Each structure stands twice: as structure tokens, then as C-alpha cells.
C-alpha positions as CSV (number, residue, x, y, z in Angstrom):
1,M,83.1,-38.5,97.9
2,S,79.6,-37.4,99.1
3,A,76.3,-38.7,100.0
4,D,73.3,-38.5,97.8
5,R,74.3,-35.8,95.4
6,N,70.8,-35.0,94.4
7,T,69.3,-34.3,97.9
8,L,72.2,-32.2,99.3
9,T,71.0,-29.0,97.8
10,P,72.0,-25.9,99.7
11,P,69.4,-24.3,102.0
12,D,68.3,-20.6,101.7
13,P,70.7,-18.7,104.0
14,D,68.3,-15.8,103.9
15,A,65.4,-17.7,105.4
16,P,63.8,-15.9,108.3
17,G,65.6,-16.5,111.6
18,L,68.6,-18.2,110.0
19,V,71.8,-16.0,109.9
20,V,74.8,-18.0,108.7
21,R,77.9,-16.2,110.0
22,R,81.3,-16.5,108.4
23,A,84.8,-15.7,109.6
24,F,88.4,-16.5,109.7
25,V,90.7,-17.8,112.4
26,R,94.5,-17.8,112.1
27,V,96.3,-21.1,113.1
28,D,100.0,-21.5,112.8
29,G,100.3,-19.0,110.0
30,R,97.3,-20.5,108.1
31,E,94.0,-18.9,107.6
32,V,91.0,-21.2,108.3
33,H,87.5,-20.1,107.1
34,F,84.5,-21.3,109.0
35,R,80.7,-21.0,109.2
36,V,78.5,-20.7,112.3
37,V,74.7,-20.9,112.6
38,G,72.4,-21.3,115.4
39,A,72.5,-20.8,119.3
40,G,73.2,-23.0,122.2
41,P,76.2,-25.2,123.2
42,P,78.6,-25.9,120.3
43,A,78.6,-28.7,117.9
44,L,81.2,-29.3,115.1
45,F,80.6,-30.5,111.5
46,I,83.2,-31.7,109.1
47,H,82.5,-31.7,105.3
48,S,83.3,-34.2,102.7
49,S,86.0,-33.6,99.9
50,P,86.5,-31.8,97.6
51,T,83.8,-29.5,99.0
52,N,83.8,-26.9,101.8
53,S,81.8,-26.0,105.0
54,G,78.8,-24.9,102.9
55,F,78.2,-28.5,101.9
56,V,77.2,-29.5,105.5
57,L,74.9,-26.4,106.0
58,S,71.8,-28.4,105.6
59,D,73.0,-30.7,108.5
60,M,73.9,-27.7,110.6
61,L,70.6,-26.0,110.1
62,A,68.8,-29.1,111.2
63,Q,70.4,-28.8,114.6
64,A,70.7,-24.9,114.7
65,D,67.6,-24.5,117.0
66,R,69.6,-26.2,119.8
67,Y,73.3,-25.8,119.0
68,T,75.8,-23.4,117.8
69,C,76.8,-25.3,114.7
70,I,80.4,-24.7,113.5
71,A,82.0,-26.0,110.4
72,F,85.6,-25.3,109.2
73,D,86.7,-25.4,105.7
74,T,89.2,-28.3,106.1
75,P,92.8,-27.7,105.0
76,G,93.1,-26.9,101.3
77,F,89.3,-26.6,100.7
78,G,87.0,-23.7,100.4
79,L,88.8,-20.5,101.7
80,S,91.1,-22.4,104.1
81,D,94.8,-22.5,103.4
82,P,96.2,-25.9,102.8
83,S,98.4,-27.8,105.4
84,P,102.1,-27.9,104.3
85,G,103.5,-30.8,102.5
86,D,102.7,-32.9,99.5
87,V,101.8,-36.0,101.5
88,L,99.4,-35.8,104.4
89,S,97.7,-38.3,106.6
90,V,94.2,-38.3,108.2
91,A,96.0,-37.8,111.6
92,D,97.5,-34.6,110.1
93,L,94.0,-33.3,109.1
94,A,92.6,-34.2,112.5
95,A,95.5,-32.3,114.2
96,A,94.7,-29.4,111.9
97,I,91.0,-29.5,113.1
98,L,92.1,-29.6,116.6
99,A,94.2,-26.7,116.2
100,A,91.4,-24.6,114.8
101,M,89.2,-25.7,117.7
102,D,91.9,-24.5,120.1
103,A,92.2,-21.2,118.3
104,L,88.4,-20.6,118.7
105,G,88.5,-21.9,122.3
106,L,86.0,-24.6,121.7
107,P,85.2,-27.0,124.6
108,P,84.8,-30.8,124.2
109,L,81.8,-31.2,121.9
110,P,79.9,-33.5,119.6
111,V,81.3,-33.9,116.1
112,F,79.3,-34.8,112.9
113,G,81.5,-35.9,109.9
114,T,80.5,-37.1,106.4
115,H,82.4,-39.3,103.9
116,S,86.1,-38.0,104.0
117,G,84.9,-35.7,106.8
118,A,83.8,-38.7,108.7
119,A,87.3,-40.1,108.3
120,I,88.8,-36.9,109.8
121,A,86.1,-36.9,112.7
122,L,86.9,-40.6,113.5
123,E,90.6,-40.0,113.7
124,L,89.9,-36.8,115.8
125,G,87.9,-38.8,118.3
126,Y,90.4,-41.7,118.3
127,L,93.4,-39.5,118.8
128,Y,91.9,-36.7,121.1
129,P,89.1,-38.4,123.0
130,D,89.2,-35.7,125.6
131,R,88.1,-33.1,123.0
132,V,85.1,-35.0,121.7
133,T,82.0,-36.0,123.6
134,G,80.7,-38.2,120.8
135,L,80.8,-38.8,117.1
136,V,78.2,-39.1,114.4
137,L,79.9,-40.7,111.4
138,D,78.1,-40.7,108.1
139,A,79.6,-43.0,105.6
140,V,83.2,-43.6,106.8
141,P,85.4,-44.7,103.8
142,I,86.9,-48.1,104.4
143,S,88.1,-49.0,101.0
144,T,90.3,-52.0,100.2
145,A,93.6,-51.8,98.6
146,E,92.0,-53.4,95.4
147,E,89.3,-50.7,95.4
148,L,91.8,-47.9,95.9
149,A,94.0,-49.0,93.1
150,P,92.1,-47.0,90.3
151,F,92.3,-43.8,92.5
152,H,96.1,-43.9,92.3
153,A,96.5,-45.2,88.7
154,N,93.9,-43.3,86.7
155,G,94.2,-39.6,87.8
156,Y,91.3,-39.4,90.4
157,F,93.2,-36.7,92.2
158,A,94.4,-34.9,89.1
159,P,95.2,-31.3,89.6
160,L,93.6,-28.5,87.7
161,A,95.5,-27.8,84.4
162,I,94.3,-24.3,83.2
163,D,94.1,-23.9,79.6
164,R,95.0,-20.4,78.3
165,L,92.2,-20.9,75.7
166,G,89.5,-21.8,78.2
167,G,89.3,-25.5,77.5
168,H,89.6,-26.6,81.1
169,F,86.0,-25.3,81.8
170,T,84.7,-28.1,79.6
171,S,87.0,-30.8,80.9
172,T,86.3,-30.0,84.6
173,W,82.5,-29.9,84.0
174,T,82.6,-33.3,82.4
175,R,84.8,-34.6,85.3
176,F,82.2,-33.6,87.9
177,R,79.3,-34.6,85.8
178,D,80.9,-38.2,85.5
179,Q,81.5,-38.1,89.3
180,S,77.8,-38.4,89.8
181,R,77.6,-41.2,87.2
182,W,80.5,-43.4,88.2
183,Y,82.5,-44.2,91.3
184,P,85.3,-43.6,91.0
185,W,84.6,-41.3,88.2
186,T,87.8,-42.5,86.2
187,E,86.3,-46.0,85.9
188,T,83.7,-45.7,83.0
189,N,82.4,-49.3,83.1
190,P,79.0,-50.7,84.1
191,E,80.3,-52.0,87.4
192,A,81.2,-48.6,88.6
193,L,77.8,-47.0,87.8
194,N,76.3,-45.2,90.8
195,P,72.8,-46.2,91.9
196,Y,71.2,-42.8,91.5
197,D,70.1,-40.2,89.1
198,L,72.6,-38.0,87.3
199,A,73.3,-34.8,89.2
200,T,71.3,-31.8,88.2
201,P,73.1,-29.0,86.4
202,A,73.0,-26.8,89.4
203,L,74.6,-29.4,91.6
204,T,77.3,-30.2,89.0
205,H,77.9,-26.3,88.9
206,R,78.3,-26.3,92.7
207,W,80.9,-29.1,92.7
208,T,82.7,-27.5,89.8
209,E,82.8,-24.3,91.7
210,M,84.1,-25.9,94.9
211,F,86.8,-27.7,92.9
212,Y,88.1,-24.4,91.5
213,A,88.2,-23.0,95.1
214,A,90.3,-25.9,96.3
215,A,92.2,-26.9,93.1
216,D,95.6,-25.4,94.3
217,G,96.0,-27.6,97.3
218,Y,93.3,-30.2,97.6
219,A,95.0,-33.4,96.5
220,P,97.2,-34.2,99.5
221,A,94.2,-33.8,102.0
222,Y,91.7,-35.5,99.7
223,R,93.9,-38.4,99.0
224,A,94.7,-38.9,102.7
225,A,91.0,-39.1,103.7
226,A,89.7,-41.0,100.6
227,C,92.4,-43.7,101.1
228,Y,91.8,-44.0,104.9
229,G,91.2,-47.7,104.5
230,G,92.9,-49.7,107.2
231,G,93.4,-46.6,109.3
232,A,89.6,-46.5,109.7
233,I,89.6,-50.1,111.1
234,V,92.3,-49.2,113.6
235,A,90.6,-46.1,114.8
236,A,87.2,-47.7,115.1
237,A,88.6,-50.7,116.9
238,N,90.3,-48.5,119.5
239,L,87.8,-45.7,119.8
240,T,86.8,-44.9,123.3
241,V,84.1,-42.2,122.8
242,P,80.5,-42.8,122.1
243,A,79.8,-43.0,118.3
244,V,77.0,-43.5,115.8
245,F,78.0,-45.0,112.4
246,M,75.5,-44.8,109.5
247,A,75.2,-44.3,105.8
248,L,72.2,-43.6,103.6
249,V,71.0,-46.6,101.5
250,G,72.1,-45.9,97.9
251,D,75.3,-44.2,99.2
252,M,78.3,-45.6,97.4
253,L,79.8,-46.2,100.9
254,H,76.8,-47.9,102.6
255,S,78.5,-51.3,102.1
256,H,81.4,-50.1,104.0
257,L,79.4,-50.2,107.3
258,T,79.8,-54.0,107.2
259,R,83.6,-53.7,107.3
260,L,83.7,-52.1,110.7
261,P,85.3,-54.1,113.5
262,P,83.4,-55.1,116.7
263,L,82.3,-51.8,118.4
264,G,82.8,-50.7,121.9
265,V,80.3,-49.5,124.6
266,G,78.2,-46.7,123.5
267,Q,79.0,-47.2,119.8
268,A,76.6,-48.6,117.3
269,V,75.7,-48.9,113.6
270,V,72.2,-47.4,113.1
271,D,70.0,-47.7,110.1
272,A,69.3,-44.2,108.5
273,G,67.3,-45.6,105.6
274,S,67.5,-43.5,102.4
275,D,65.9,-40.4,104.0
276,V,68.1,-37.3,104.7
277,A,65.7,-36.0,107.3
278,R,66.0,-39.4,109.2
279,K,69.8,-39.0,109.1
280,Q,69.5,-35.5,110.6
281,E,67.0,-36.8,113.2
282,L,69.4,-39.5,114.3
283,T,72.2,-36.9,114.5
284,G,70.1,-34.7,116.8
285,E,69.3,-37.6,119.0
286,A,73.0,-38.5,119.4
287,F,74.0,-35.0,120.0
288,S,71.5,-34.8,122.9
289,R,73.1,-37.9,124.4
290,F,76.6,-36.7,123.9
291,G,76.2,-33.1,125.1
292,S,78.9,-30.3,125.0
293,A,81.2,-29.6,127.9
294,G,81.0,-25.8,127.7
295,P,79.3,-22.9,126.0
296,A,80.0,-21.7,122.6
297,P,82.7,-19.0,122.4
298,Q,82.2,-15.4,121.1
299,F,83.4,-14.8,117.5
300,E,84.8,-11.4,117.1
301,L,86.5,-9.6,114.1
302,V,90.2,-9.1,114.7
303,V,92.1,-7.1,112.1
304,Q,95.9,-6.5,112.9
305,S,98.9,-5.1,111.2
306,S,100.5,-7.8,108.9
307,T,103.2,-8.0,106.4
308,T,101.3,-10.8,104.7
309,M,97.9,-10.6,103.0
310,Q,95.1,-11.4,105.5
311,R,91.5,-12.1,104.6
312,H,88.4,-11.2,106.8
313,I,84.6,-11.3,106.9
314,V,82.6,-8.8,108.8
315,M,78.9,-9.6,109.1
316,D,76.7,-6.6,108.1
317,G,73.4,-7.8,109.5
318,G,72.9,-11.2,107.8
319,R,75.3,-10.2,104.9
320,A,78.9,-11.2,104.7
321,Q,81.4,-8.5,103.6
322,F,84.7,-10.0,102.7
323,F,87.9,-8.0,102.5
324,R,91.7,-8.4,102.4
325,T,94.2,-6.3,104.4
326,L,97.9,-5.8,104.2
327,G,100.3,-3.3,106.0
328,D,100.6,-1.5,109.2
329,R,97.5,-0.2,110.9
330,A,99.4,2.9,112.1
331,N,99.6,4.1,108.5
332,P,96.9,6.0,106.6
333,A,94.3,3.6,105.3
334,L,94.0,3.1,101.5
335,I,90.8,1.4,100.3
336,L,91.2,-0.2,96.9
337,L,87.9,-0.7,94.9
338,H,88.3,-3.3,92.2
339,D,86.8,-2.9,88.8
340,V,83.3,-4.4,88.1
341,P,82.6,-7.2,87.4
342,G,85.5,-8.6,89.5
343,A,86.7,-9.1,93.1
344,G,89.4,-8.0,95.4
345,G,91.8,-10.6,94.2
346,M,92.3,-8.5,91.0
347,V,94.1,-5.7,93.1
348,E,96.6,-7.9,95.1
349,A,99.5,-6.5,93.2
350,A,98.4,-3.0,94.0
351,M,98.0,-3.9,97.6
352,A,101.5,-5.2,97.8
353,A,102.8,-2.1,96.0
354,N,101.2,0.2,98.5
355,A,101.5,-1.6,101.7
356,G,104.9,0.2,102.6
357,R,103.1,3.5,103.1
358,F,99.5,2.5,103.7
359,F,97.3,0.2,105.6
360,V,95.6,-1.3,102.6
361,I,92.0,-2.6,102.5
362,A,90.6,-4.3,99.4
363,P,87.0,-5.4,99.8
364,D,85.1,-7.7,97.4
365,L,82.4,-5.2,96.7
366,P,78.8,-6.2,97.6
367,G,77.6,-9.0,95.2
368,S,81.2,-9.7,94.1
369,G,83.5,-12.6,94.9
370,E,82.8,-13.7,98.5
371,S,80.7,-10.6,99.6
372,D,76.9,-11.2,99.6
373,P,74.8,-8.9,97.4
374,L,72.6,-6.0,98.2
375,A,68.9,-5.8,97.0
376,E,68.2,-6.1,93.3
377,D,67.6,-2.4,92.7
378,A,69.8,-0.9,95.4
379,P,71.2,2.5,94.4
380,L,74.9,3.2,94.4
381,S,74.5,5.1,97.7
382,D,73.5,2.0,99.4
383,Y,76.7,0.4,98.3
384,A,78.7,3.4,99.6
385,Q,76.9,3.0,103.0
386,A,77.8,-0.7,103.0
387,L,81.5,0.3,102.6
388,A,81.2,2.9,105.3
389,R,79.8,0.3,107.7
390,M,82.7,-1.9,106.9
391,C,85.2,1.0,107.7
392,A,83.2,1.6,111.0
393,A,83.8,-2.1,111.9
394,L,87.4,-1.7,111.1
395,D,87.6,1.6,113.1
396,V,89.3,3.5,110.2
397,E,88.6,7.0,109.1
398,G,90.3,9.8,107.0
399,V,90.9,7.1,104.3
400,I,92.2,7.5,100.7
401,V,89.6,5.7,98.5
402,R,90.9,4.5,95.1
403,G,88.3,3.4,92.5
404,L,89.3,1.5,89.4
405,G,87.2,1.5,86.3
406,F,83.5,1.2,87.0
407,A,84.2,1.4,90.8
408,A,85.4,4.9,90.4
409,S,81.8,5.9,90.4
410,L,81.5,4.1,93.8
411,A,84.6,5.9,95.1
412,V,83.1,9.2,94.2
413,Q,79.7,8.4,95.8
414,L,81.5,7.2,99.0
415,A,83.3,10.5,99.2
416,A,80.1,12.4,98.5
417,D,78.0,10.6,101.0
418,H,80.6,10.3,103.7
419,P,83.0,13.4,103.6
420,G,84.2,12.8,107.1
421,L,85.4,9.3,106.2
422,C,87.2,10.1,103.0
423,A,90.3,12.3,103.1
424,S,90.8,12.0,99.3
425,V,89.7,10.2,96.3
426,E,91.7,8.6,93.5
427,I,90.0,7.4,90.3
428,D,91.0,5.5,87.3
429,G,88.4,6.8,84.9
430,L,84.8,7.5,85.5
431,F,81.6,6.3,83.7
432,L,80.4,9.3,81.8
433,P,78.3,8.0,78.9
434,D,75.8,9.9,76.8
435,A,72.2,8.8,76.8
436,E,72.5,6.4,73.9
437,E,75.6,4.7,75.3
438,R,73.9,4.3,78.8
439,M,70.8,2.7,77.2
440,A,73.0,0.1,75.2
441,L,75.2,-0.7,78.2
442,C,72.3,-1.2,80.5
443,A,70.8,-3.6,78.0
444,H,73.9,-5.6,77.2
445,Y,76.9,-5.2,79.5
446,A,76.0,-7.6,82.3
447,P,73.8,-10.3,80.9
448,P,72.2,-13.0,83.1
449,I,74.4,-16.1,83.8
450,V,72.2,-19.1,83.3
451,I,73.5,-22.5,84.5
452,E,73.5,-24.8,81.4
453,R,73.4,-28.6,81.4
454,D,76.6,-28.8,79.3
455,G,78.5,-26.3,81.5
456,S,78.8,-23.8,78.6
457,H,78.1,-20.9,81.0
458,W,81.6,-21.1,82.4
459,Y,83.2,-20.6,79.1
460,R,80.8,-17.9,78.0
461,L,81.7,-15.9,81.0
462,W,85.3,-16.4,80.6
463,L,85.0,-15.2,76.9
464,M,83.1,-12.2,77.9
465,L,85.6,-11.1,80.5
466,R,88.5,-11.8,78.1
467,D,86.7,-9.8,75.2
468,S,86.4,-6.9,77.7
469,L,90.1,-6.5,77.5
470,V,90.1,-6.3,73.8
471,Y,86.9,-4.3,73.0
472,W,84.9,-1.5,74.5
473,P,82.2,-2.3,75.1
474,W,83.0,-6.1,75.2
475,Y,79.8,-7.1,73.2
476,D,80.9,-4.9,70.3
477,T,83.4,-7.0,68.3
478,R,83.8,-4.8,65.3
479,Q,87.1,-3.2,64.4
480,R,86.1,0.2,65.5
481,A,85.6,-1.0,69.1
482,L,89.2,-2.4,69.5
483,R,91.0,-1.0,72.6
484,R,94.5,-1.6,71.4
485,V,96.0,-1.4,74.9
486,A,98.1,-3.9,76.7
487,A,96.2,-6.3,79.1
488,D,96.8,-9.3,81.2
489,F,95.7,-12.4,79.2
490,G,97.5,-14.9,81.5
491,A,95.7,-18.2,81.9
492,T,95.7,-18.1,85.7
493,S,94.5,-14.4,85.9
494,L,91.6,-15.0,83.5
495,H,90.7,-18.2,85.3
496,R,90.6,-16.4,88.8
497,W,88.6,-13.6,87.4
498,T,86.1,-15.9,85.9
499,V,85.7,-18.0,89.1
500,A,85.4,-14.8,91.2
501,V,82.6,-13.4,89.0
502,M,80.8,-16.8,88.8
503,R,80.8,-17.0,92.6
504,Q,78.0,-14.5,92.5
505,H,76.5,-15.5,89.1
506,G,72.9,-14.7,90.1
507,S,73.6,-11.3,91.4
508,Y,76.8,-10.0,89.8
509,H,74.8,-7.6,87.6
510,R,73.4,-5.6,90.5
511,L,76.3,-3.4,91.2
512,V,77.0,-3.1,87.5
513,K,73.3,-1.9,87.1
514,A,73.6,0.6,90.0
515,I,76.8,2.1,88.4
516,L,75.3,2.2,84.8
517,T,72.3,4.1,86.1
518,H,74.3,6.5,88.4
519,D,75.1,10.1,87.5
520,A,78.8,10.1,88.2
521,A,79.3,13.7,87.1
522,A,76.7,15.0,89.4
523,A,78.2,13.1,92.4
524,L,81.7,14.4,91.5
525,N,80.5,17.9,91.8
526,T,79.5,17.3,95.4
527,V,82.8,15.8,96.5
528,A,84.6,18.2,98.9
529,S,87.8,16.2,99.3
530,T,90.7,16.2,96.9
531,T,90.2,14.2,93.8
532,T,93.1,12.8,91.8
533,V,92.7,11.3,88.2
534,L,95.1,8.5,87.7
535,P,96.6,7.3,84.3
536,P,93.9,5.1,82.8
537,Q,94.5,1.3,83.1
538,T,90.9,0.0,82.8
539,P,88.5,-0.2,79.9
540,V,86.3,2.5,81.5
541,G,89.4,4.7,82.2
542,H,90.4,4.5,78.6
543,A,86.9,4.9,77.2
544,Y,86.0,8.1,79.0
545,A,89.3,9.8,79.6
546,G,88.6,12.7,77.4
547,R,85.2,13.3,78.9
548,L,86.6,13.0,82.5
549,A,89.1,15.8,81.7
550,G,86.2,18.0,80.9
551,V,84.3,17.4,84.2
552,T,87.3,17.3,86.7
553,P,88.1,20.5,88.5
């Protein structure tokens, strides 16, 4: 449920003067991811479902010159852990938002919510009026029992069923393409057609990507907010804080404004027309009236010992560096560098296996998974420098760095450039091509990912990654290129790998290119710390095992 799908395109987070910070806060054993942008007193934004905090970034940026704008990924969406239980209420979701506010130390503040996020915001203001100075509610869902019947009967909240042969990429794409055509998307009849253009391929891709991020736990929270119905009437009738209710003309929930009960003092329905800019202007005017009851808190990186996997983001300038940690900080630090293309989730089993003896750190390498990319032609030494800055932020030194597959080159470069940081190096293989191999791999190994109108780019990427477990290199499907080694072809593993690489579809090739053009043998000769060659488990490890034996001291 979202407002005009064709106008809510993401802004450029790299625009001058705009730094979108990302972080996690831990609440009652759950990890809650959030975005922050701007300066000034705090204001809170609550996104629609099944999206994440990035979907209200345009609304946040419109107020960022006057407010510190904060948006949590609500429970079960984006990178936030779901709330426990298979059945949730909007009151449960509002309580989860309140707990996150408390964890950050937020004062009473103005709140903007859109669609299902407006339902949560309304309930937040109703139940906890002392924590909200005022509400801006964009398209509160007030559906009737008759309107909600198809949601329950026809699989509107259907979970993701991962097909071991990749067929779910097509069905999910069709689902979200249909969602922009019919409301609800399960009702393929003329009466359910939406009054706007079909979503662009880029926007359908974004919805698909957000669904994959939330698919494991989205249904209870989404169902609760979408089916708010009579709960919205009760909350609005008893609301005591100032509020602005609105919806864009053409929004599928615009007509729901007429279902509101008589409103109290300082509460009104306003006409936003069909212009997103006008909606944002009205939001700013309301925020000015509401005000915040205190300053925005400071957001600091806190990394502690833990017996469970923890996720973190450190801001490196304007770039987000995502990483996981596990283990006791008093132990020696072990940095696991995942194979490329990929992300840190690929090494979670290795983290668990090593956490008894080490404090294990597993970054998503720059331009991989949740970590922002470096410049297009950045050399591998720049990637090593980024990892060194991450270690400085973590206050770790004397680390063991383990590079898997292509990332072995990065491990070697890190040790060569920062000998005081790395106590030892462990490598699974090393990229040691001859000139002809290097030229072919540079030309074919990491092809551009172009978003297609039929969604076929998802299946093509899945097939590319899957073939890389069978052939070296993956694009040579002749018998002579068969690897003949055991590999993980599990449906969930391949799906997660595909989603992680697609997360940086426009820049995933940059680190691959930096490694393919890097002289790993020369870098290895400058490493002073102990280097250990691990039994090969990766395609690169198997492909170059013989050559590595010839260059390793």
C-alpha cells in the first residue's frame, strides 16, 4: 500500500550537502535499522508496507534543512528484525516504534506516516500522546470488512516460496507489476484497476527488492496495518494531539478521508491535490506548528561482545560500511572477507565456527550487499584503505584477515598496505591469471545488470551465480570448464546470494574489476606478516591452486 508509485522515486543520496546516515539500535533483543538525514530538532517518519525507511527518504529530505529526520525500518521490514508472534496488532507496531524511540532517546516530536505507516503513526499518537507533538497522516487505511475480504481470501499476504529452479523471480516480479495495476493486486477485474500509469521497471524492481528483504517476516505486521479498518475510526475519534489528515488525489486511499469521524481541536483534513511537492509543503507547515520538545540525540557506533550475530553500519564520510560481528571483543580479531561478487551473509557459518576463539568481523565489502560502493575506477588499495578505516572505527588491531576466493587479493593488499593492522593473512586461493585469462575475465566476468521490463535480470543474475559453482569461469559452459567440486545449490542460499548481489546491481562490478586488474603476486611479495594458504573451497581457490603453490613462500 503506497501513494503514487510513479512519483516516489528515490532521491540521490550523494547529492551535495545531503548525507543519509544509517545505523542500528538494539531493542529488546531485536535489531532495528534506521536512516537519519538533516539537522535541527528531531522529526519521525514511518514508511508504508512492504517497503522500508528508504521509501520515505524523499519526504525526509524535503524537511532536512530544518529537522533531523529519522525513519526506522518497521518490524519485519528492511533490515529490522520482526516482532515476535504470527498475529500482530497496530498497537503492537506502535509499541515497537515507541521502544525504538526510547532506545535512541528521542524527545516528544512530530510524526509523519504514509499508508500503513500512517496507521502506525495514528495509533502511536492515540496510545502515547505524551510522546507525539503532532501527526501528519498521509492516506490512513480505513477499509471496510467487505473491502478486506479479498485480502484474506486470495493470498494478498502470501509468503515468498523460493523455487530451487529460480521460478520465484518471475512470479514475484509479476506480483509487484500487478500491484501497480490492481488494488488489491489479487483482484484482476476492471473495478480494481488503479487510476494511474503502470509502474516503471525501475520502480517494480525496487518493490521486488524490498519484498525480498522483508519476505521472512513481513506478513503479520503488514496484515495488521493494512486491515486497521475500525481501529482507525476508534483512534481518530479519541485522538488528543494535533493532526493533519490528507491523501493525494488518485491515491487508492483518497476516498478513505471521507470515512473519518468528527475530528477534535487542532485536527483537520487538508487538500493536498495531486502534487507530491504540495504534500511535503503541508508537512513542513504542520511540523512548524507542532515543534519538537527537545534536541536530536547523538548517534554513535557501539560494538559489544555478543554470543549472537550483530549487525552494524559505520559511516565512512558519506558512505555506509555494513558489517557483522560475533564473539568476545577480548579475543583476537578475525576479519572474514567474502568472495566476490557476494556479501557477508555468505560467511555466517564460518563466523559461528570461529566465534569461540575470535572476535569475528565480516564486512559487506564496498559495493557489495549493504555497503555503499567506492568510485568506479578505485584501485584495490582504496578498498584496503576503507577496511582499515572500518578497523579504526572498531578500535581493533593485530587482526587475522582471511580472504576467500577473489577477496584473497584484497586480504593480501590490506596486509601489504597496513602491516601494523594485520598480524597474519589467510587466503583461500589467489587470483593469478596469465595475460590472456585476465583479458577475457575483465571482458566477461561481471557483466552490467540492466533492469528489464519483464524482470528477467533477476533470473539471469541467479543463473550466472549458480553457473559459477559449476564452471570456471562461469560464462564458459563447455565440458572442459566443469569444476566437478561439491557446492551449495540450496534454494535459500542461492536466493540470498542473488538478492545480496542485486542490492548493488549498478556497482557490483567495481570491486570485481579492481581485483581482476590487480597484481596479486606482486602484492604478496611485499607482505611481511605470516601468510597461510587454506584448502581451496572457492572457484578461484580451485582454479589457481597450482600457481599459488609456486608463488607462496
